[in-house]
N, C-alpha and C positions, 0 to 999 in steps of 0.2 A: 567493252566488257563482255566476256563470254558468259554463256548460260551457266557453265560449271562454277565460275567464281561467284555468280549471283546466288546460286542455291547453296553452295558449300562455302562457309566463311573461311578466310585464310587462317585465322587463329582459332583453334578449338581447345576447350578445357582439357588439360592433360590429367590423367589419373595418377595419383601418387603411388609409386610402387613401394610396398612395405619393405623395410630393411630386414636384416636378420633379427630374430627374436621379437618381431613385431607382428601383430595381428590386426585385421581390419574389423571395425565395428560393423555388424551386419546392417545397421540402419544408416550408416554414413560411410564416406570414404576416408575418414580420419584414422590414421594408423595409431593403435594403442600398443604400448609395450606390455609384456606379461605382468610386470610389477604394477603398472597403473591399472591394468584390468583387475588384478586381485584386490587392490585397494578399493576400487569402485564397487566391486561385489560385496566386500566387507561392509562398506558404508550403507549399501542398500539393505543388507541383512539386518544391520543395527536399526535402521529406520523402521523396517517391518516389525522387529521385535518390540520397539517402543510403541508402535501402534497397537500391537496385540496385547501388550501388558496392561492390565487395568490399573487405574490410579488408586494407589493404596491410601487408606485413611488411617489415622492413629488409633491404637487400641487402648483400652483401659488396662492399667497395670494389673489389677486383680479384681475379683468379684466384690470385695468389700468396698473398694473405692466407688465402683459403679453403683452399688446399693445405696451407699451414703449420699452420693450425688443425686440419685433419684429421690431420696427422702428430702434432701434439701430443696429440690425443685418443686416437690409436691406439697410439702408442709411449709407454708409461708407465714408471714406476719398476721394474715387474716385469721389463721387458725388459732393464734394466741389471743389476740385482742378483739376480734370481731365476732368470732363464733360464739363465745359466751354471751355477748350482747344480743345477738340474733336469737339465741336459744331462750334467753330470759324474756324477750319481748314477743315471742311467737308461740307461746304455749308450753315451754319447758319440756316436759317428758314426751308429749305428743310430737313436738318438733324434732326432738332427738331421735325418736323411733322412725319417723319418715325419712330423716336425713340418713340414718344408717341403712335403711332399706334401699333408698335410691343410690347410696354409695356403692353397695354391692351389686345392684342390678345394672347400673349405668356407668358409674365412675370408674370402678376397678376394671371392668371389661374393656372400656375405652383406653384406659391407661396401659393395660397389657397389650392391646392391639397396636398402639402407637410404639411401645417399646419393642415389640416383636418385629414390626415392619422396619423400624430403624436399624435394629441389629441384623436383620436378614439382608437388607439392601445396602446397609452401610452408607446412607446418604442423609442429608439434612431433611428438615420438614418439607421444604418445597420439592426437593428431588424425589422423596418417597411417594408423595401423592401424585406427582407427575408420572412416576414409573408405574403406579397402579393403574391410573387412567388419566390421560390428558384432560378429560372433561372435569375432573375433580381437582385439578391443580390449584384452583383458587383456595382450597382449604389450607394448603401449605402457606400461601401468601397471607391468608387471614391469621393463622396461628403465629406467623412471623410478626405481623403488625401488633397482635395482642401482646407478644413478648416485649416489644419496644415500648408500648404504652404503659404496661405494668412496670417495666423497669424504670421509666421516667418518673412515675409518681411514687413508687416505692423508694426510690433513692432520696426523695424529699423527706419521706417519713424517717428513713435511716439517718438523714442529716439532723433532724430534730432530736432523735435518740442520741446521736453522737454529741450534740451540744449539751443535752442533759447529763450525759456521762462525764463530760469535762467539768460541768458546774457542780457535780456531786462530790467533788474532792474538797469543797469548801466546808467549813464548819462555823456556824450552823448552815444548814442547807438554805439556799436563797429563796426557796418557795415555801418555807415554813413560817417566816415572819414577814410582816409588812414593812416596807422601807419607811424611814423617817422623812417627813415632808421637808422641803427646803426652808431653812431659817425658822423651823418650828421644832418644838420638842415632842409633838404628837406624831402619830402615824399618818401616812398619806390617806386623805379622806376617801379617795376612790377605792383603795385597797381595803379600808375599813368597812366599806359598804358591801364588799364581796368576800372573797377568801384570798389568802396569800398565794395559793397555787394558781387561782384564776388570774390574779393580777400579774403574776410572774409570766404566765403563758401569753397573755395578750399584750402586755406592755414591755416585757423584757425580751421574750423570745421572738414573737411575731412583730412587735412594735406596730400593732394595728392602729389605723387612724379611726377617727370618729365617723367619717363618711367614706363610702366606697369610691366616690369621685376623686378623692384625694389619694394620689398614687405615691410617688416618692422614689428614691433611689434604692438599688438593691442593698439589703442588709448585709453588713460585712461579716458578722460572725456566722450567719447562715450560709453565706456564699463560701466561706472557708470550709465549713463543715461539709457542704455538698461536694466541694472539690476533693476533700479527703476521702469521702465515700466512693467517688468515681475513680480515684487513684487506687483504692483498695480493690475495686472491681477489675480494673485493668491489670493489676499485678496478679490477681487470682486467675485471670483467663489469658495471660500473655503467651503461655506455652501450651495452650490447648488443654487436652485431657490430662496431661501430666500435672500441671499446676492446679487444675480444677479438682482432680482427685485428692491431691495433698491438702487443699484448703477445706474440702468437705469433711475431713476428720474432726477438726476442732469445732466447726460450725454446727454439726449435727449431733455432737455428743452432749 
């Protein structure tokens, strides 16, 4: 074997000669036709445009729907049934004065701050606080968890209200009179010792047991009421801002 054949192999890779109307890729020896080259450039341009285009979020249809939705989120059930109770048991007028003062000093500024940040950055609670500073991103997760917890126990209260709404179509109302005891002509002794409304609440609605250790199966009528409430919530939010804005009209008027 000669030195030439050892240093230079007999078969060398041959370069492909581009045919007519073909160009070579500068990074490889693969020939591209002009049509393939144009298609590739168009694909690359589309990918760059997708990367540069921000992810659009849905808009509110009008300012009225946005305002009513904010009122619905801010004014909850606690404003209706818990606030008068707290005002009565904590000083009446003095409690109301301090409440209004703190409302305008703390509550309203924080509300406008959160609304302005959300509208400016067009992100959710978690994304807004992370965009402001990664160090305070936990505030977004905290508010998210608060919404979940409040939604879970408020849905139970709404289920009770829904059950009372269904029962209110009876005449007379079931919580106005004590039921007749079994095989007796008199009223139920337990109801006679309290009030018909209290008896209906504990024995008919909650079906509470005498001892906390005694559990039991889920109550059918409350389970159905809770399912209806969550079904209404899902229908109201299934299309995002469009359905939420439409539902806010009857709920806040």
